[in-house]
PAVOLO-753585 format. One line per 5 residues: number of its first residue (from 1); for each residue x, y, z of C-alpha. Coordinates in Angstrom, 2 decimals, m for minus. Layout:
NUM> X:Y:Z  ...
! end
This chain:
1> 4.20:m54.25:11.61  7.89:m54.69:11.98  9.94:m53.62:14.98  11.21:m50.39:13.31  7.70:m49.19:12.46
6> 6.41:m49.94:15.97  9.39:m48.12:17.49  8.82:m45.13:15.19  5.11:m44.90:16.08  5.92:m45.15:19.80
11> 8.42:m42.29:19.50  5.92:m40.15:17.57  3.26:m40.80:20.18  5.66:m39.84:22.98  6.68:m36.63:21.18
16> 3.06:m35.72:20.53  2.12:m36.38:24.17  5.00:m34.24:25.43  4.15:m31.48:22.99  0.50:m31.43:24.08
21> 1.41:m31.51:27.74  3.86:m28.65:27.33  1.54:m26.58:25.21  m1.46:m27.17:27.44  0.33:m26.31:30.66
26> 2.11:m23.25:29.35  0.14:m20.12:30.23  2.39:m17.82:28.25  1.96:m17.55:24.52  4.61:m16.39:22.15
31> 3.50:m13.96:19.51  5.29:m14.41:16.24  5.41:m11.38:14.01  6.27:m11.88:10.39  8.08:m9.09:8.60
36> 5.68:m6.79:6.79  5.78:m6.85:3.04  7.32:m3.72:1.62  4.77:m1.50:m0.04  5.99:m0.21:m3.36
41> 3.48:2.22:m4.95  5.86:2.98:m7.82  6.06:m0.70:m8.80  2.26:m0.99:m8.52  1.89:2.01:m10.83
46> 4.26:0.50:m13.40  2.44:m2.84:m13.29  m0.89:m1.06:m13.72  0.44:0.74:m16.79  1.68:m2.53:m18.28
51> m1.66:m4.19:m17.53  m3.48:m1.36:m19.32  m1.38:m1.96:m22.43  m2.15:m5.68:m22.27  m5.86:m4.91:m21.99
56> m5.67:m2.75:m25.11  m3.96:m5.69:m26.83  m6.84:m7.97:m25.69  m4.71:m10.02:m23.31  m6.82:m9.98:m20.13
61> m5.22:m13.04:m18.51  m1.74:m11.53:m18.72  m3.15:m8.24:m17.45  m4.73:m10.03:m14.47  m1.38:m11.61:m13.61
66> 0.27:m8.17:m13.56  m2.54:m6.71:m11.48  m2.10:m9.48:m8.90  1.54:m8.45:m8.65  0.45:m4.82:m8.34
71> m1.81:m5.72:m5.40  1.16:m7.41:m3.74  3.24:m4.29:m4.32  0.53:m1.97:m2.98  m2.59:m3.55:m1.46
76> m4.11:m0.07:m0.97  m4.09:0.89:m4.65  m7.56:2.01:m5.73  m6.32:2.09:m9.32  m5.38:m1.60:m9.27
81> m8.77:m2.69:m7.97  m10.46:m0.44:m10.53  m8.44:m2.11:m13.30  m9.37:m5.57:m11.96  m12.98:m4.48:m12.13
86> m12.60:m3.34:m15.74  m11.33:m6.77:m16.77  m14.16:m8.56:m14.99  m16.66:m6.12:m16.50  m15.32:m6.75:m20.01
91> m15.68:m10.48:m19.39  m19.30:m9.98:m18.20  m18.36:m11.19:m14.71  m20.40:m8.44:m13.12  m20.41:m9.71:m9.53
96> m16.60:m9.85:m9.53  m16.51:m6.44:m11.21  m18.80:m5.03:m8.52  m16.58:m6.42:m5.78  m13.46:m4.85:m7.30
101> m15.11:m1.50:m8.05  m16.49:m1.33:m4.49  m13.00:m1.93:m3.11  m11.61:0.74:m5.42  m14.29:3.22:m4.33
106> m13.60:2.45:m0.66  m9.85:3.04:m1.09  m10.54:6.11:m3.21  m12.65:7.54:m0.38  m9.59:7.62:1.84
111> m8.12:10.51:m0.16  m9.46:14.05:m0.08  m12.00:15.22:m2.66  m9.39:17.28:m4.52  m7.49:14.13:m5.48
116> m10.28:11.54:m5.46  m10.79:9.80:m8.79  m14.35:9.78:m10.21  m13.66:6.81:m12.52  m14.23:4.02:m9.94
121> m17.62:5.53:m9.09  m18.58:5.68:m12.75  m17.41:2.11:m13.32  m19.27:0.88:m10.25  m22.40:2.59:m11.57
126> m22.07:0.86:m14.94  m21.71:m2.52:m13.21  m24.77:m1.78:m11.04  m26.75:m1.07:m14.20  m25.71:m4.43:m15.63
131> m27.20:m6.25:m12.63  m30.36:m4.14:m12.58  m29.57:m1.98:m9.54  m30.43:1.37:m11.11  m30.87:3.36:m7.89
136> m27.36:2.39:m6.78  m26.07:3.22:m10.25  m27.55:6.73:m10.07  m25.96:7.23:m6.65  m22.52:6.31:m8.02
141> m22.97:8.38:m11.20  m23.89:11.31:m8.95  m20.75:10.79:m6.89  m18.58:10.68:m10.02  m20.23:13.89:m11.26
146> m19.73:15.55:m7.85  m16.00:14.74:m7.96  m15.62:16.03:m11.54  m18.55:18.38:m12.30  m16.92:19.81:m15.42
151> m16.15:16.44:m17.00  m18.70:15.82:m19.74  m18.34:12.03:m19.45  m19.63:11.96:m15.88  m22.30:14.57:m16.56
156> m23.61:12.65:m19.58  m23.64:9.23:m17.86  m25.55:10.71:m14.92  m28.01:12.44:m17.25  m28.55:9.26:m19.29
161> m29.13:7.19:m16.17  m31.57:9.72:m14.75  m33.38:9.84:m18.11  m33.64:6.02:m18.23  m35.00:5.99:m14.68
166> m37.75:8.43:m15.74
! end
């Protein structure tokens, strides 16, 4: 080693030692708070709409990119997680679809029953069926039907699932 390298290492060692000594002896801790990201539900809604168009055009990777932006704009968007789940479901990635639909259902549960969306429950039920969890599927189909009892889609999926279960 040359003199410059040795000198540099000695200085780094001294700085590290001083830093450790200062940090270890200091009983007060400073809490650093980062600014919160601004939630923008309107942007999330627009990105969801664009992602839906891309899905219809069979461009799931581009749709996923938009949905990731939508999550950044509104991490509490049940619709965004539901749309993520749809993409994973279409790609037969059922465990990922289940994870996204569960998150959507959980966020959806935070709204009152008059505005709760039955679609995430129905989608979660379909994903449960794909992995052979029929009892859980029936539970979710029932919840979708409870939220929208006059919607024939949810009534028929529940009836079909109950029929298949015997």
